[in-house]
N, C-alpha and C positions, 0 to 999 in steps of 0.2 A: 505494500498500499505505498503511494507516495504521501509522503507528508506535506503539506502547503502554509504558508504561513502569509496568510492576507494583510496586505497595506493598503494604503491609502484608500480612505473611506469611498472614495471613487469607485473601486472594484465591486463593494455591499450597495452603494447608491444604484449603479448603473445597473447591476442582475436584480435590483427592486423594482426599478423604472421600466426593464423592458420583461418585468414579470416569470425571469429565470432564477429567482432564486433558489426556490424550491429544488429545482435540477440541478443547480451549483452543489446543494450538499447531497444531492444524492450519486453524485462521484464518487468512485472509491478511493476517496481522498479521507485524509485526516487533516483538517481542518482548522489550525491555530491563528490566531490573532494577540494583538496585545488591547491591555484595559486604555490605552491612550488613544488607539483609533476608536475602541465603541464609546469613548468621552468625545471625541472630536465629529460623531454625526450629530448633526444639529435638529435634524429634524424628528420631531419626539417619537411621531409611529417609524419612520425608518429604524432608531433607536429601541423601539419595541419589537419591531420584528428581528430584528437582528439577536438582539437578547435573549428572544425565546427559543433560538438556535442554542444558544449558550445554559439556557435552562435545562433543554431536552438532553444535554449532553453530546450535542454534534458538533457543536464549536466551543475550542479549548482557549478560555484567553487567559494569558499571561498575565498578571501583575507585580509589583515589584517592588520587592523590602527598600527600606532603607541603601543599604550597601548598593543594591543592586541600581537603584537610582544614580548614586553616586557614579556609577563606571558608566551608566546610560548618558549622563550629563558630561562625563569626560569625554565620550566616545563623538557625541552631538558638537561638543566645542572644539574638538580636533575637526570635524566635518565641515562645520556649517561654513567657514571661510570660503573653501573650493565647491563645495556642492551646493550650500543653500537650501539645503532640506531643512523640514522643522525638526523637533526631538520628537513628535507622534512618527514620523518615518523612520527616524534613527531608531526608535523603540525598536517597532518590529523588522528593520534592516539587521541591527544587532542580534537579534534575536535569532530570526533565518541563519544569520552568518554563522554564530556559535553552536547552532542544534543542528546544521548543515541541510536546512528545509530549504523548498523553493520557494521563492518569494514573487507574490503578486501584486504588481502596482499598475495604475494609468499615470502615472509619475513621470517623466521624461526623464528629469534631473536624477530621482531617485534610483532608476532605471540603469543608467549609466553607470553611478558612482557605485551600486552593489555589484555590478557586473564586473567591476573593477576589482572589486574584494572577492571575487570568485561565487559570489553568489549566483546561482541559478535563477535568472529573473523571467518574467512572463506576464502577457497582459491582459487584457480581455478578449481578446481573441481569440487567445489560445485557450481560455477557458471554453467561447464557442467551439472552437475546434474538436474540443475534448468531449464534448456534449453531442457532436454529431457523432463522432469517433464510437462512445460509449453507447449509443443510440438511444440517449435521452430526450433528443430530439430530432426533427426530420431536416433534410437539405433544406427544405423550401421553408420551414420555421426557423432556422438558422439567418436564411439570407435574409427574412422579414425583420426578423430581430436584430440582423445587423445594420439595415436601413433605417429602422425605430432607434435605434442606437446613435447614427449619426446626427439625428436632428437634434439628438442630447448632451451630445459632446462632439462638438467640431474638432477638439486636439486629437482626435483617433486619427491612424494612419489612413488616408482616405484610400490611398492605393490598392493596399492590402486589403480593404472591405471591401471595393469594388469587386476587385480578382475573386474573393470568394462568391460574391455573389452571383456574380457572372459563371463562374464554374459551377455553384450549384443550381443556378436557376437553368443552367444549359443542360446539366444533367438531369433534369424533368423530365425531359421526352425520352432519354434513354431509359432509365428506372422505370418508364410504364410500358417497353418494351415485353 
């Protein structure tokens, strides 16, 4: 089972907004995040939805004691000048790095910085790909959701999304034969 550390509340927010959070948690992954990422969710309903997965034991949330906060603060101080990432992002980056977990983020700065430290990093498109691969959603649904996502989040790599939408919609005729 792959262990995933979810960063950047945008992963949760995007999945909630396009209606794929249940499918995300149905992947054969052990999903972790930090309490700082949960606290970063500003919309109360989104926070309730994510915390419900924690309550059910499906989402593991790392809290920090005083000693760990000192380590995290030092890490953030070292990274802040060159990466411009927040302490919340550093919390899950350091967690993923220390544990050898995969990091999911929609933040390009975090993705670049964490990759340079050897962390395996992916974004929301990777999640959609895995949902299709594991047959949790059809290619047609995946194409619809990616198009919906583009309307919500203009920071996504448009060329990658367009390529997948074309591929998945193009296979529709072949799949029905």
